[in-house]
C-alpha positions in Angstrom: 20.8 1.8 -6.4 20.8 0.5 -2.9 17.1 0.5 -1.7 15.6 -0.3 1.6 12.2 -1.9 1.4 10.3 -2.0 4.7 7.6 -4.7 4.8 9.5 -6.8 2.3 7.6 -10.0 3.2 4.3 -8.2 2.6 2.2 -8.2 -0.5 3.4 -5.0 -2.2 6.8 -5.1 -0.6 7.7 -8.6 -2.0 6.3 -7.7 -5.5 8.3 -4.5 -5.6 11.5 -6.2 -4.3 11.3 -8.7 -7.3 10.9 -5.7 -9.7 13.9 -3.9 -8.2 16.1 -6.9 -8.3 15.0 -7.6 -11.9 16.5 -4.2 -12.9 19.8 -4.7 -11.0 19.2 -2.8 -7.8 20.5 -3.9 -4.5 17.6 -4.5 -2.1 17.7 -4.7 1.7 14.4 -5.9 3.0 13.1 -5.8 6.6 9.9 -7.2 8.1 8.8 -8.2 11.6 6.9 -11.2 10.3 4.0 -10.8 12.7 1.0 -12.9 12.7 -1.6 -10.4 11.7 -2.3 -13.0 9.0 -0.8 -16.4 8.1 2.9 -16.2 8.5 3.3 -19.1 6.1 2.3 -16.7 3.3 4.9 -14.2 4.3 7.5 -17.0 4.5 6.6 -18.2 1.0 7.0 -14.7 -0.4 10.4 -14.4 1.2 11.5 -17.8 0.0 11.1 -16.6 -3.6 13.4 -13.6 -2.8 16.1 -15.0 -0.7 18.1 -16.9 -3.5 18.2 -13.8 -5.7 21.5 -12.0 -6.1 21.4 -8.6 -4.5 18.8 -9.3 -1.9 19.4 -9.3 1.9 16.8 -9.7 4.5 16.7 -8.8 8.2 13.9 -9.7 10.6 13.3 -6.3 12.2 10.4 -4.4 13.8 10.4 -0.7 12.7 9.0 0.2 16.1 12.4 -0.7 17.7 14.4 2.5 17.6 17.9 1.2 18.2 17.9 -1.6 15.7 16.4 0.8 13.1 19.1 3.4 13.8 21.8 0.7 13.5 20.4 -0.5 10.1 20.6 3.0 8.7 24.1 3.6 10.2 25.5 0.4 8.7 24.0 0.9 5.2 24.1 3.8 2.8 20.6 3.7 1.2 20.1 5.8 -1.8 16.3 5.4 -1.6 13.9 4.1 1.1 10.5 2.6 0.2 8.5 2.4 3.4 5.6 -0.1 3.2 5.7 -1.7 6.6 2.5 -0.8 8.6 -0.3 -2.2 10.5 -2.9 -2.4 7.6 -6.6 -2.7 7.6 -9.4 -0.3 8.4 -11.6 -2.8 10.3 -8.8 -4.1 12.5 -8.0 -0.6 13.6 -11.3 -0.4 15.5 -10.4 -3.7 17.4 -6.7 -3.0 18.1 -6.0 0.8 17.9 -2.8 0.6 19.8 -1.2 -1.6 17.1 -1.8 1.3 14.6 -0.2 4.0 16.8 2.9 1.8 17.5 3.5 0.6 13.9 2.2 3.5 11.8 3.2 6.4 14.0 6.2 5.3 16.2 7.5 3.1 13.5 7.3 5.8 10.8 9.1 8.3 13.1 12.0 5.7 13.3 12.0 5.6 9.5 12.1 9.3 9.2 14.9 9.6 11.7 16.9 7.0 10.0 16.5 8.8 6.7 17.4 12.2 8.2 20.6 11.0 9.9 21.7 8.9 7.0 20.9 11.7 4.5 18.9 9.4 2.3 18.2 10.8 -1.2 14.5 10.0 -1.4 11.9 8.6 1.0 8.7 7.1 -0.7 6.1 6.0 1.7 2.7 4.3 1.5 -0.3 6.4 2.3 -3.9 5.2 1.5 -7.1 6.2 -0.3 -8.5 5.9 3.2 -7.3 9.4 4.0 -10.1 10.8 1.8 -12.6 9.8 4.6 -15.9 11.6 4.5 -15.0 13.2 1.2 -17.6 12.1 -1.4 -16.4 14.3 -4.3 -15.3 11.7 -6.9 -12.8 11.1 -8.3 -10.6 11.8 -5.3 -7.9 14.4 -6.1 -4.7 15.0 -4.2 -5.8 18.7 -4.3 -8.8 18.0 -2.1 -8.4 18.4 1.6 -8.3 15.2 3.7 -9.2 16.5 7.1 -12.2 14.1 8.0 -10.9 10.5 8.5 -13.5 7.9 9.4 -11.1 5.3 10.8 -8.0 5.4 13.0 -6.1 3.6 10.2 -6.8 6.5 7.9 -5.8 9.1 10.6 -2.5 7.4 11.0 -1.9 7.5 7.2 -2.8 11.3 7.2 -0.5 11.7 10.1 2.3 10.0 8.1 1.9 12.6 5.3 2.1 15.4 7.9 5.2 13.9 9.7 6.9 13.5 6.3 6.2 17.1 5.4 7.7 18.4 8.7 10.8 16.5 7.9 10.9 17.7 4.4 10.5 21.2 5.7 13.0 21.0 8.5 15.7 18.8 7.1 15.1 19.1 3.3 14.5 15.3 3.1 12.7 14.6 -0.2 9.5 12.7 0.7 6.8 11.3 -1.6 3.6 9.7 -0.3 1.6 7.3 -2.5 -2.1 6.9 -1.7 -2.8 3.3 -2.7 -6.3 2.4 -4.0 -7.5 -1.3 -3.1 -4.5 -3.2 -4.4 -5.2 -6.8 -5.3 -3.4 -9.7 -7.1 -1.4 -12.9 -6.6 0.4 -13.2 -3.2 -2.2 -10.8 -1.8 -3.3 -10.3 1.9 -5.8 -12.7 3.4 -7.6 -9.8 5.2 -8.6 -8.3 1.8 -12.0 -8.9 0.2 -10.8 -10.8 -2.8 -9.0 -13.4 -0.7 -11.9 -13.8 1.7 -14.4 -14.1 -1.3 -12.2 -16.8 -2.9 -11.7 -18.7 0.2 -15.5 -18.6 1.0 -16.7 -19.5 -2.5 -14.3 -22.5 -2.8 -15.3 -23.8 0.7 -19.1 -23.4 -0.1 -19.5 -20.8 2.6 -21.5 -17.5 2.4 -19.2 -14.5 1.7 -19.8 -11.3 3.7 -20.9 -8.4 1.3 -21.1 -5.1 3.1 -23.5 -2.3 2.4 -25.5 -5.0 0.7 -23.2 -4.9 -2.2 -23.9 -1.2 -2.9 -20.1 -0.3 -3.0 -17.6 0.8 -5.6 -13.8 0.5 -5.4 -10.9 1.5 -7.6 -9.4 -2.0 -7.7 -5.7 -1.7 -8.7 -3.6 -4.6 -9.8 -0.4 -5.1 -8.0 1.9 -5.1 -11.1 0.5 -1.6 -12.1 1.2 -0.4 -8.5 4.7 -1.7 -8.6 5.4 -0.1 -11.9 4.2 3.2 -10.5 6.4 2.9 -7.4 9.5 2.1 -9.5 8.9 5.3 -11.6 8.5 7.4 -8.5 11.5 6.1 -6.7 13.8 7.6 -9.3 12.2 11.0 -9.1 12.8 12.6 -5.7 10.2 15.2 -4.6 11.2 18.8 -5.2 9.6 22.1 -4.0 6.6 23.2 -6.2 7.4 26.4 -8.1 5.0 29.2 -7.3 3.6 27.4 -4.2 1.8 29.9 -2.0 0.9 29.9 1.7 -1.9 32.3 0.8 -3.6 29.6 -1.2 -1.8 26.4 -0.1 -2.2 23.4 -2.4 -2.5 20.2 -0.3 -0.7 18.0 -2.8 2.5 20.0 -3.1 4.7 22.2 -1.0 7.5 24.8 -0.7 9.4 21.8 0.8 10.6 18.8 -1.2 7.3 16.9 -0.5 4.6 15.5 -2.7 1.6 13.2 -2.5 0.1 11.2 -5.3 -2.9 8.9 -5.9 -1.9 5.6 -7.3 -4.9 3.7 -8.5 -6.5 2.1 -11.6 -8.9 5.1 -12.3 -11.6 2.7 -13.5 -13.9 2.1 -10.5 -15.8 -1.2 -10.4 -18.9 -2.1 -8.6 -18.4 -4.7 -5.9 -21.1 -7.0 -7.3 -19.3 -6.9 -10.7 -16.0 -7.8 -8.9 -17.7 -10.8 -7.4 -19.3 -11.8 -10.6 -15.8 -11.9 -12.3 -14.5 -14.0 -9.5 -17.4 -16.4 -9.9 -16.5 -16.8 -13.6 -12.9 -17.4 -12.8 -13.6 -20.0 -10.2 -16.5 -21.7 -12.1 -18.7 -21.4 -9.0 -21.6 -19.2 -7.8 -21.2 -17.3 -4.5 -23.7 -17.4 -1.7 -24.0 -13.8 -0.5 -24.5 -12.7 3.1 -25.6 -9.2 2.5 -24.7 -7.0 5.4 -24.9 -3.3 6.5 -22.0 -1.0 5.9 -19.3 -1.4 8.5 -18.0 1.2 10.8 -15.0 3.0 9.3 -15.9 2.1 5.7 -16.9 4.3 2.7 -19.3 3.4 -0.2 -17.0 4.4 -3.0 -13.5 5.2 -4.0 -12.2 6.6 -7.3 -8.7 7.8 -8.0 -7.8 10.9 -10.2 -4.3 9.7 -11.3 -3.6 12.6 -13.7 -1.0 14.1 -11.5 1.0 10.8 -11.3 0.6 10.3 -15.0 2.0 13.8 -15.7 4.9 13.4 -13.2 6.1 9.9 -14.2 4.0 8.6 -17.1 2.0 6.2 -14.8 -0.7 4.3 -16.8 -2.3 1.3 -15.3 -3.1 -1.4 -17.8 -4.8 -4.3 -16.1 -8.6 -4.7 -16.1 -10.2 -6.5 -13.2 -11.2 -9.4 -15.5 -7.5 -10.2 -16.1 -6.3 -9.3 -12.6 -8.9 -11.4 -10.8 -8.2 -14.4 -13.2 -4.5 -14.3 -12.2 -5.3 -14.1 -8.6 -7.7 -17.0 -8.8 -5.3 -19.2 -10.5 -2.5 -18.3 -8.1 -4.7 -18.9 -5.1 -5.8 -22.4 -6.1 -2.2 -23.4 -7.1 -0.6 -22.0 -3.9 -3.1 -23.5 -1.3 -3.2 -26.8 -3.3 0.5 -27.1 -2.8 0.4 -25.8 0.8 -2.1 -28.6 1.6 -4.6 -26.2 3.1 
């Protein structure tokens, strides 16, 4: 297949591109290479992809309508995996405009490209953040997600709605994947594991919000990638028996679907830190802080629908995943000369 991966220099995008190339797909990657975090990390991810047969990269911003239209017009993509976005709950409070531009306008350009090019399947990144004020655990796709607690979450919910409208109007098969706290080697520096590792190795206190009383469904990147690959090959279809009298939020009369993609084994934040301490051979100094605006105390994914649909079964416990991240981090930054 010929697959467009937006955000190909990103954490999940680069890992997915490797997996697709390994199985013989042709991958076209785009990324705007912005400086939201250290561009050297994005360049290093790309440097591992560029020599591979079947990979082409274009520096491109999804917000720019004409270049995006040209990209779709000059390629016949079988599938699009849309990962490019302005990520991060906390940054959405500081810079809301960036989220509307990238996550709303940018996604519209992707939808328009898919519509005009008659792409066979659009898979897009949503987020566990859409569950917002919902405290019924584990989170289910059949729950409503109408109470976001951050603008980032609102943009991801909007993506699901925008995709549904295109699935309904143009019969464009769309599948949204709600990611749950993805971690692993080559991860994002704005994520907790990266910050904790950096702080512990530097001998600085690490910020621990809600005084450590938090639980997350930490999901290892390889498990996420395996799930994405399985979904890419199964375009969304209308749900038999779907009723407007009792509408199911997870499915539709249109070729549209949303899935949770997580580990389904929530871990307390303090245990996560303890595992990292063991991997680094150092104790963390904790700076216990109140809950941040836009955050939630716990996430947990019900992944039974994705398991039923594509056989998704995450295999990586945090003890293994954190060890791999810690080893990668120390090697990468030693070589980078940080």
